[in-house]
C-alpha positions as CSV (number, residue, x, y, z in Angstrom):
1,M,-103.5,33.5,-11.2
2,I,-101.8,31.3,-8.6
3,D,-102.6,27.6,-8.3
4,I,-101.5,25.2,-5.6
5,V,-100.4,21.6,-6.2
6,I,-100.5,18.9,-3.5
7,T,-99.2,15.4,-4.0
8,Y,-100.8,12.6,-2.0
9,V,-100.6,8.8,-1.7
10,Y,-103.2,6.6,0.0
11,E,-101.0,3.8,1.3
12,R,-104.0,1.7,2.4
13,D,-104.9,1.0,-1.2
14,K,-104.4,-2.8,-1.3
15,K,-103.5,-2.9,-5.0
16,W,-101.0,-0.1,-4.5
17,T,-99.5,-2.1,-1.6
18,Q,-99.3,-5.2,-3.7
19,E,-97.5,-3.4,-6.5
20,F,-95.2,-1.6,-4.0
21,N,-94.1,-5.0,-2.5
22,Y,-93.8,-6.6,-6.0
23,Y,-91.4,-4.0,-7.3
24,K,-89.6,-3.8,-3.9
25,Q,-88.8,-7.5,-4.0
26,K,-88.0,-7.4,-7.7
27,E,-85.5,-4.5,-7.3
28,I,-83.9,-6.1,-4.2
29,L,-83.3,-9.3,-6.1
30,E,-81.9,-7.4,-9.1
31,K,-79.6,-5.5,-6.6
32,K,-81.1,-2.2,-7.6
33,A,-82.0,-1.5,-4.0
34,E,-81.2,-2.5,-0.5
35,K,-84.1,-3.7,1.7
36,T,-82.7,-1.6,4.6
37,N,-83.0,1.6,2.6
38,R,-85.6,3.6,4.5
39,Q,-85.3,6.5,2.0
40,A,-87.0,4.1,-0.5
41,F,-89.0,1.7,1.7
42,G,-89.5,3.3,5.1
43,I,-93.1,3.3,6.3
44,E,-92.7,7.0,7.1
45,R,-92.5,7.7,3.3
46,T,-96.3,7.1,2.8
47,R,-97.8,6.6,6.2
48,E,-101.5,7.6,6.4
49,W,-102.4,10.2,9.0
50,D,-106.1,10.8,8.0
51,I,-105.7,14.6,8.3
52,L,-105.8,15.7,4.6
53,K,-109.2,17.4,5.0
54,Y,-107.5,19.9,7.4
55,W,-105.0,20.8,4.7
56,F,-107.9,21.8,2.4
57,R,-109.6,23.7,5.2
58,A,-106.4,25.6,5.9
59,V,-105.9,26.6,2.3
60,E,-109.5,27.7,1.9
61,K,-109.4,29.8,5.1
62,N,-105.9,31.2,4.9
63,C,-105.1,31.3,1.2
64,S,-108.4,32.5,-0.3
65,W,-106.5,34.0,-3.3
66,V,-105.6,30.5,-4.6
67,N,-107.2,30.0,-8.1
68,K,-107.4,26.2,-8.1
69,I,-106.1,23.3,-6.1
70,F,-104.5,20.4,-8.1
71,L,-104.6,17.2,-6.1
72,V,-102.1,14.7,-7.6
73,V,-102.7,11.0,-6.9
74,Q,-101.7,7.8,-8.5
75,N,-105.2,6.8,-9.7
76,E,-108.9,6.8,-8.9
77,R,-108.5,4.7,-5.7
78,H,-106.4,7.3,-4.0
79,I,-109.1,10.0,-4.2
80,P,-110.4,10.6,-0.6
81,K,-114.0,9.6,-0.2
82,W,-114.9,12.9,1.4
83,I,-113.6,15.0,-1.5
84,D,-116.3,17.0,-3.5
85,R,-115.1,16.2,-7.0
86,N,-117.5,18.8,-8.4
87,N,-115.9,21.7,-6.7
88,P,-114.9,24.0,-9.6
89,K,-111.7,25.0,-7.7
90,L,-110.5,21.4,-7.6
91,R,-108.6,19.5,-10.3
92,I,-107.7,15.9,-9.6
93,V,-104.6,14.7,-11.6
94,F,-103.5,11.1,-12.1
95,H,-99.8,10.2,-12.5
96,D,-100.4,8.9,-16.1
97,E,-101.5,12.4,-17.2
98,Y,-98.1,14.0,-16.8
99,I,-95.3,11.6,-15.8
100,P,-93.5,9.9,-18.8
101,K,-95.1,6.5,-19.3
102,E,-91.7,4.7,-19.2
103,L,-91.4,5.7,-15.5
104,L,-94.8,4.3,-14.4
105,P,-95.9,3.0,-12.0
106,T,-93.7,5.0,-9.6
107,F,-93.5,4.9,-5.8
108,N,-91.0,7.7,-5.8
109,A,-91.8,11.4,-4.8
110,M,-88.8,12.6,-6.9
111,P,-90.4,12.1,-10.4
112,I,-93.8,12.8,-9.1
113,G,-92.7,16.3,-8.1
114,F,-90.2,16.8,-11.0
115,Y,-92.7,16.6,-13.8
116,I,-95.6,18.7,-12.3
117,S,-95.2,21.4,-15.0
118,N,-96.5,18.8,-17.6
119,I,-100.0,19.2,-16.2
120,K,-101.7,21.0,-19.1
121,D,-104.1,23.4,-17.4
122,L,-101.9,24.3,-14.5
123,S,-101.2,28.1,-14.2
124,N,-97.8,29.4,-14.9
125,N,-97.5,30.6,-11.3
126,Y,-98.0,27.8,-8.9
127,I,-97.1,26.7,-5.4
128,M,-95.8,23.2,-4.9
129,C,-96.8,21.5,-1.6
130,D,-96.3,18.2,0.1
131,D,-99.3,16.9,2.1
132,D,-97.6,17.7,5.4
133,Y,-97.3,21.5,4.8
134,Y,-100.0,23.3,6.7
135,F,-101.0,27.0,6.2
136,L,-102.0,27.6,9.8
137,N,-102.6,31.3,9.6
138,K,-103.4,34.0,7.0
139,I,-101.0,34.1,4.1
140,E,-100.8,37.0,1.6
141,K,-100.2,35.9,-2.0
142,D,-97.2,38.3,-2.4
143,R,-95.3,36.0,0.1
144,F,-94.9,33.6,-2.9
145,F,-95.2,35.8,-6.0
146,K,-94.3,39.5,-6.6
147,E,-94.2,41.3,-9.9
148,N,-95.4,38.0,-11.5
149,K,-92.2,36.3,-10.3
150,P,-91.7,33.5,-7.8
151,V,-90.4,34.6,-4.4
152,H,-87.5,32.7,-2.9
153,K,-85.2,33.1,0.0
154,D,-81.7,34.3,-0.8
155,N,-79.8,31.7,1.2
156,P,-76.5,30.7,-0.5
157,V,-74.1,28.5,1.4
158,P,-70.5,27.6,0.6
159,Y,-70.3,25.5,-2.6
160,K,-69.3,22.0,-1.6
161,K,-70.8,18.6,-2.5
162,F,-72.5,16.8,0.4
163,D,-70.1,14.2,1.8
164,T,-72.4,11.1,1.6
165,M,-69.8,9.1,3.5
166,V,-70.5,11.3,6.5
167,I,-74.2,12.3,5.9
168,N,-75.9,8.9,5.3
169,G,-78.8,8.8,3.0
170,V,-79.8,8.6,-0.7
171,F,-81.3,12.1,-0.5
172,W,-77.9,13.8,-0.2
173,E,-76.6,12.0,-3.2
174,I,-79.7,13.2,-5.1
175,L,-78.9,16.8,-4.0
176,N,-75.4,16.4,-5.4
177,N,-77.0,15.3,-8.7
178,D,-79.0,18.6,-8.6
179,L,-75.8,20.6,-8.1
180,D,-74.2,18.9,-11.1
181,F,-77.2,19.5,-13.3
182,E,-77.5,23.2,-12.2
183,Y,-73.9,23.7,-13.2
184,K,-74.5,22.0,-16.5
185,I,-77.4,24.5,-17.2
186,T,-75.9,27.7,-15.8
187,G,-72.1,27.2,-15.6
188,K,-72.2,28.5,-12.1
189,E,-71.2,26.8,-8.9
190,I,-73.9,28.2,-6.5
191,K,-75.4,26.2,-3.6
192,Y,-78.4,27.1,-1.5
193,G,-79.7,25.9,1.9
194,L,-82.8,23.6,2.1
195,Y,-86.3,24.5,3.2
196,H,-88.8,21.7,3.4
197,L,-91.7,24.1,2.9
198,P,-94.0,25.3,0.1
199,E,-92.2,26.5,-3.0
200,A,-93.2,29.1,-5.6
201,R,-92.6,27.6,-9.0
202,S,-92.8,28.7,-12.7
203,K,-94.4,26.3,-15.1
204,E,-93.0,28.0,-18.2
205,Y,-89.4,27.9,-16.9
206,E,-89.7,24.2,-15.9
207,Q,-91.1,23.3,-19.3
208,D,-88.1,24.9,-21.0
209,I,-85.8,22.7,-18.8
210,L,-87.8,19.5,-19.3
211,N,-88.0,20.0,-23.1
212,K,-84.3,20.9,-23.5
213,Y,-83.0,18.0,-21.4
214,A,-85.9,15.6,-21.7
215,E,-84.0,12.3,-22.3
216,E,-81.2,13.1,-19.9
217,I,-83.6,13.9,-17.1
218,K,-85.6,10.8,-17.8
219,E,-82.5,8.7,-17.3
220,H,-82.2,9.9,-13.8
221,F,-85.5,8.2,-12.9
222,K,-85.3,5.0,-15.0
223,T,-83.1,2.9,-12.6
224,S,-85.7,2.3,-9.9
225,K,-89.4,2.7,-9.1
226,F,-88.3,4.0,-5.7
227,R,-86.1,6.8,-4.4
228,H,-82.6,6.1,-5.8
229,K,-79.2,7.8,-5.7
230,T,-79.4,8.5,-9.5
231,N,-82.5,10.7,-9.1
232,L,-82.9,14.5,-9.4
233,C,-85.1,16.5,-7.0
234,S,-87.5,19.3,-7.9
235,Y,-85.7,21.5,-5.4
236,M,-83.4,22.1,-8.4
237,F,-86.0,24.3,-10.0
238,S,-86.1,26.7,-7.1
239,D,-82.3,26.9,-7.2
240,L,-82.2,27.6,-10.9
241,L,-84.8,30.4,-10.6
242,K,-82.5,32.1,-8.1
243,I,-79.2,31.4,-10.0
244,E,-80.7,32.7,-13.3
245,G,-82.3,35.8,-11.8
246,K,-85.8,34.7,-12.5
247,A,-87.0,35.0,-8.8
248,I,-87.6,37.8,-6.4
249,L,-85.2,37.3,-3.5
250,D,-87.0,37.8,-0.2
251,D,-88.1,35.6,2.7
252,P,-91.3,33.6,2.1
253,Y,-90.5,31.5,5.2
254,T,-90.8,34.2,7.9
255,N,-92.6,32.6,10.9
256,C,-92.5,29.1,9.4
257,R,-91.4,25.9,11.0
258,Y,-90.3,22.4,10.2
259,V,-91.2,19.7,12.8
260,S,-90.2,16.1,12.9
261,L,-93.3,14.3,14.5
262,K,-92.9,12.7,17.9
263,S,-95.3,11.9,20.7
264,D,-93.9,14.5,23.1
265,I,-94.7,17.5,20.9
266,D,-97.0,20.2,22.2
267,F,-98.6,21.1,18.9
268,N,-100.2,24.3,20.5
269,E,-96.7,25.8,20.4
270,Y,-97.1,26.1,16.6
271,A,-100.6,27.6,16.6
272,N,-99.3,31.1,15.7
273,N,-96.8,30.0,13.0
274,D,-97.9,30.9,9.5
275,I,-96.8,27.6,7.8
276,V,-95.6,24.4,9.5
277,C,-94.3,21.2,8.0
278,F,-95.4,18.3,10.2
279,N,-93.0,15.7,8.9
280,D,-93.2,12.0,9.4
281,T,-89.7,10.5,9.9
282,E,-88.0,7.4,11.2
283,I,-87.7,9.0,14.7
284,L,-91.4,8.8,15.3
285,D,-91.9,6.9,18.6
286,D,-95.6,6.5,19.0
287,Y,-97.7,6.8,15.8
288,N,-101.2,6.4,17.5
289,L,-100.6,9.0,20.2
290,T,-98.9,11.5,17.9
291,K,-101.7,11.1,15.4
292,K,-104.3,11.7,18.1
293,K,-102.6,14.8,19.3
294,L,-102.0,16.3,15.8
295,T,-105.6,15.5,14.8
296,E,-107.0,17.2,17.9
297,F,-104.8,20.3,17.2
298,L,-105.9,20.6,13.6
299,E,-109.6,20.0,14.5
300,K,-109.4,22.8,17.0
301,K,-107.7,25.0,14.5
302,F,-110.0,24.2,11.6
303,P,-113.3,22.9,12.9
304,E,-115.4,23.9,9.9
305,K,-115.8,21.9,6.7
306,S,-114.3,23.4,3.6
307,S,-116.1,23.6,0.2
308,Y,-113.9,20.7,-0.9
309,E,-115.7,18.3,1.4
310,V,-119.0,16.6,0.6
């Protein structure tokens, strides 16, 4: 069985916004965070696009082999009103079910993604998704799993830490933390390139890591409720699967694209790609126009309701 996990935040939830702003101001006053840190506080981190239903339509149409979809949200208020909660192929998961209680509430995608394997009824083989990864055309399951093993791209790059004085941003410091942790576990200095696209993951392997290094891992997330330079990123699990020979090395990202959203994009150019990440970033120039164009593209691509909609 292969499950798929998607994490989602409904930033229009007023209570969530109040808590977000409370902890933001608190951490700025405590000098744990800088108010100019877009990696932690940028609107693009959680901006609502009102297109999640098309993600479900795409999975149902193009990944019919998926056993169950796990929709991960902070709490009840973040469940879309159009979701059919009675769909037997849907499992809604709240943060307090699987993230260590000491880290809650969290407004940080890093721990939200890192502890996914704690979800009790999740299958061992699962695909990790952000809510901006779209399966636009038919996907065969052996793209992500072969011989009961995750499939990952063999893309090593020269081993060197990211120079955070040159590449600005907390995320690159987090990736350096990953490299240190990977070396701690494997004793090998191996570095891989990045792909902001769906990842094949192994629950059992991740549980082994989380159990063995439980307290040490937790320390990486305790400093802040937001993205912070002390964090780890769940990309680490994909690297470790490759380093330790627990993955099939192939290319799951053939005919896939990463797109930074802007108003001048012709979305029809991506209609024939298999998987596309439509990523919201600080370079977005016109949210309303871009949203209109992206919604029209997805509606044309997936006009029929899925069984996940009421």
